[in-house]
Structures are given as C-alpha cells and as structure tokens.
N, C-alpha and C positions, 0 to 999 in steps of 0.2 A: 272174066279176068282180062284186063288189057295186057298187051304186050309190053313188057318193060324194056326200056332200051338202057343198057348199061354203058356208060361212058367211063373209059379208062382215063384217068388223069395222067398225062404225060409229065414226067419228071424232068426238069430242066436242071442240069448239074453245072455249077460254075466251073469255070477253068481254073479259078483260084480256089484251092481246097478249103481254106479257112475263111472264106468270105462270109459265110453264114455266122461263124463265131464272132467276126469283127462287127457284123451288123448288130448282132445280139449285145455285144459289148457296148456299142454306142447307144442303143436303146435303153439298156439297163443302166448305164452310166447317167443318162439325162433323167431317167425315172428316180433313181436314188438321189441325185442332186436336187431335183424339184420337191422332193418330200422333205429333204433336210434343210433346204434354204429357208423356209419360214421358221424353223427351229433356230437357226443361226441368227436370223433377223431379230426374233424375239430375245434371244440371249445377248445380242449386242446392245439392246436398249437397257439391259440391266447390269452389264458388267463393263470392265475396263477394256480399252482398245487392245492391249497386249494379249489378253485372254481371247478376245474375239478373233484375232489373227491366227492364234494357235488352233481355236476351234474350227475356223474356215479350212486351214491347212489339213487338219485331221480328217475333216468331212470330205474334202476333195480326194485325199489319199485313200480313204476308206470306200469312197464311191468307186475308185480305180480297182480296188481289191475285191469288192463285192460284185463287180461287173465282169470280173475276169476269172470266174471260178472254173472255167473249162481249162485253163492253163495252170500248170503246177505253180508257176510264179505268182499267180493271183492268191492262191491259198497261203503261200509263204509270206506274202506281203501282209495279208490279213493278220496272220499270226504275230509279225513283227509290230504292227500297229497296235494290236491289243496288248502286247508286252509293253510297248512305249506308253501306252495310255495308263499303265499300271504305275508309271512314274519314274522310269529310268532316264528319261530326258533325251537320250540319243535317238538317232534315226534307225538304229538297230542293224545297220549294214556295214559298219566298221569304216566307213569313209564318208567324206562330205563332197557333194558334187562341186562345191565352190573350190576345192583343192585340186580338181582335174583341170590341167591347162594344156593347151596344144599350141605350139608355135613351130615355125619353119625350122629353127635350130634343133628343137626336140625331135621333130620328124626325121631330119637328116642324121641325127645322132643315132636314133633308134634304127635307121636303115643300115648304118654301119655296123652296129652291134648284131644286127640280124645276119649279116653276111658272115661275121666271126662266129657266131654261136647260134645256129638255127634252132636246134632242139631245145635248149634252155630257153630261148626267146619265145618259142611256141608255148612251152610250159608255163612261162611267166605270163604271157598274154591270156592263156586259158584261166590262169589263177586270178587275174585281175577281172576278167569277164565274169568269173563265178562270184566275185565280190559284188558286182554291179547288178546282176540279174538276181531279183529276190528268189531265194530258194536254191540258188547255184552253189553256195558255199557249203552246204550240207554234205557234198560229195556224192549224192545219190544219182545225179545226172551224168550220163555218158556224154562224150563230145558232141555226137550227132543231136541228141536231145538238148544239150545246152544251146547249140546253134538254133534249133527250132524254137525253144523258149525264148531266146534272145530276140529272134525275129518277131515273135508274137508280142514281146514286151515292147519293142520299139514301135510296132504298128499300133498298139493300144495307146502308147504315150502320144503318138501323133494324133489319134482319134480324140484323146483327152484334151489336147491343145485345141483342136478344131471345135469341140463342143464348148469349151470354156470361152473361146473367142466369139462364138455365135451368142452364148449367154450374155456376154459383156456387151456386144453390139446390140443385141435386142433390149437390153435394160438401160443403155445409155442413150439411145436415139429416141 
C-alpha cells in the first residue's frame, strides 16, 4: 500500500458574512429566469400584450422570491405572490411604490418632527419599514432582525436590477 497524502482544504471565509447567500441568490435568480423566459416567450405569442406584461412581472417577482429562500422576506414574498396569483389583484403589501415620494421639503419637515417627537417618529418609521419589507408586517420580526432582513432585501433588489440589466444588454446587442 502506498502512502496516502491527505490534504486539508483550507476554508476561506469572507469578510462579508452573507456573501455566499448573495452569490447563491444571483445564481438561482438567473437560473429561474432562464427557465421561465422561454415559457414567457411562448405565452407572448399566444396572448395579449397586457397579459404578457403581467406574466413577466409575476415571473420576475417569483424569481426574486424563489431565489431568496434563505431570507424570511423571500418566503413571505413567495406567499404574497401566490395569494396574488389567486386573483386578488393587489401587490399584497398594502402600499404602492409609486406613492412613496421623497422631496427636500418632506425631508426637512420630517427632521423637525423628529426633533419634536423622537419615540413616536421611530415607531412610525419602523411601522413603515415593516410594510415595505416582505414578511415584516406580520409582527414576528424584532427590530434587529427587521434591520437585517431589510439589508438583505435591499442587496437582493440591487442584485436583481444588475441581473436584469445584464439580460437586457445581452439580448439587445
């Protein structure tokens, strides 16, 4: 018998703790979209433009939810999308992103209100944040977890935008 040489694999840990989760998110997001795009294309040839746009939006949102199962907001988003698919027609979050507006006047007014009422303002901000982050409004997330989920949600939204841009650039050039 020959002498076996055992090599230990060195583990390299990222300085960013969730880097692997975000890498997996991007990979799974692309994989989900690449399998659903042919279905969407086939559907577009058979149906109206309005239905096509709804289908594309649903598949893009579902890709986001399916790819973020490591995060509690991903599971909540999937649940809301499946409820919406059943026919209630709303986005399931109780607000529209189109109604959220930021201006210099609003920011100054909010700063003044903040000085007057710090505690109610913080509670009001947390309540608004809970409405924005999928799964935050169910009240199960503590403040620390809410902030962690918000961070991961924002990073995954950024990754989603980057992936979609790459897909558009690849398919238009």
